[in-house]
C-alpha positions in Angstrom: 34.1 36.9 -19.1 31.8 35.9 -21.9 32.8 32.4 -22.4 32.1 31.6 -18.5 28.8 33.5 -18.5 27.8 31.5 -21.8 28.9 28.1 -20.0 27.2 29.1 -16.9 23.8 29.7 -18.8 24.3 26.6 -21.0 24.8 24.4 -18.0 22.0 26.0 -16.0 19.6 25.7 -18.9 20.8 21.9 -19.6 19.8 21.3 -15.8 16.4 22.9 -16.1 15.4 21.1 -19.1 16.7 17.6 -17.6 14.6 18.1 -14.5 11.6 19.3 -16.4 11.9 16.1 -18.8 11.9 14.0 -15.6 8.0 14.8 -15.2 7.3 12.8 -18.7 10.2 10.4 -18.6 11.1 7.7 -15.9 15.0 7.1 -16.1 15.8 3.3 -16.3 19.1 1.5 -15.9 18.7 -0.1 -19.2 19.0 3.6 -20.8 22.7 3.7 -19.8 23.7 1.8 -23.2 21.9 4.1 -25.3 23.2 7.2 -23.0 26.8 6.1 -23.4 26.6 5.9 -27.3 25.2 9.3 -27.7 27.6 11.1 -25.2 30.5 9.2 -26.6 29.6 10.8 -30.2 29.1 14.1 -28.6 32.7 13.8 -26.9 34.4 12.7 -30.0 32.9 15.6 -31.8 34.2 17.9 -28.9 37.7 16.4 -29.2 37.8 17.4 -32.7 36.6 20.9 -31.9 39.1 21.1 -29.5 41.9 19.9 -31.8 40.6 22.2 -34.5 40.2 25.5 -32.6 42.8 24.9 -29.8 40.1 25.1 -27.0 39.4 22.8 -23.9 35.8 22.3 -24.0 34.5 19.7 -21.4 38.1 19.6 -20.1 38.7 17.0 -22.5 42.3 18.2 -23.6 43.8 19.3 -20.3 43.0 19.6 -16.5 41.8 22.7 -14.6 43.8 22.8 -11.4 42.1 19.6 -10.1 44.8 17.4 -8.3 43.6 13.9 -9.3 43.2 15.1 -12.9 46.5 16.9 -13.2 47.9 13.6 -11.9 46.2 11.4 -14.4 47.1 13.9 -17.1 50.9 13.7 -15.9 50.6 9.8 -16.3 49.6 10.0 -19.9 48.3 12.9 -21.9 47.1 10.3 -24.4 44.9 8.4 -21.9 43.4 11.6 -20.1 40.8 12.6 -22.8 39.4 8.9 -22.6 39.4 8.8 -19.1 37.6 12.3 -18.8 35.1 11.3 -21.5 34.2 8.0 -19.6 34.1 9.9 -16.2 31.8 12.5 -17.8 29.5 10.0 -19.4 29.3 7.6 -16.1 28.8 10.7 -13.6 26.3 12.4 -15.6 24.0 9.4 -15.7 24.5 7.6 -12.4 24.4 10.9 -10.1 20.8 11.6 -11.3 19.6 7.8 -11.6 20.9 7.4 -8.1 19.1 10.8 -6.8 16.0 9.9 -8.4 16.0 6.2 -7.2 16.7 7.7 -3.8 13.9 10.4 -4.0 11.4 7.6 -5.2 12.5 5.2 -2.1 11.9 8.3 0.3 8.6 8.9 -1.3 7.6 5.4 -0.6 8.4 5.5 2.7 6.9 8.8 3.7 3.5 8.1 1.5 3.2 4.7 3.2 3.4 5.8 6.9 
């Protein structure tokens, strides 16, 4: 399906560019506030696109057969988009941040021995 291929290519390129940028930029916990604001604006734009085009980009309108997300959606269809936006913002910052932090700790351990 063309949209699936487009999504795959987009996400792979996003990951590659992100990894490439880490060579030049050191991620910092203080960056979260700026990151949060930027991604919140992007996700608000996506919500409006989803409403106008009747799409479900970034799973902000409804879940895709994931039990916990379907459960939250069943509790409140109005809270679900905000929950998903927050989860996506937090996870996409703290997973790479934590991985980089752990990699740097391991480098210190192995290079000092």
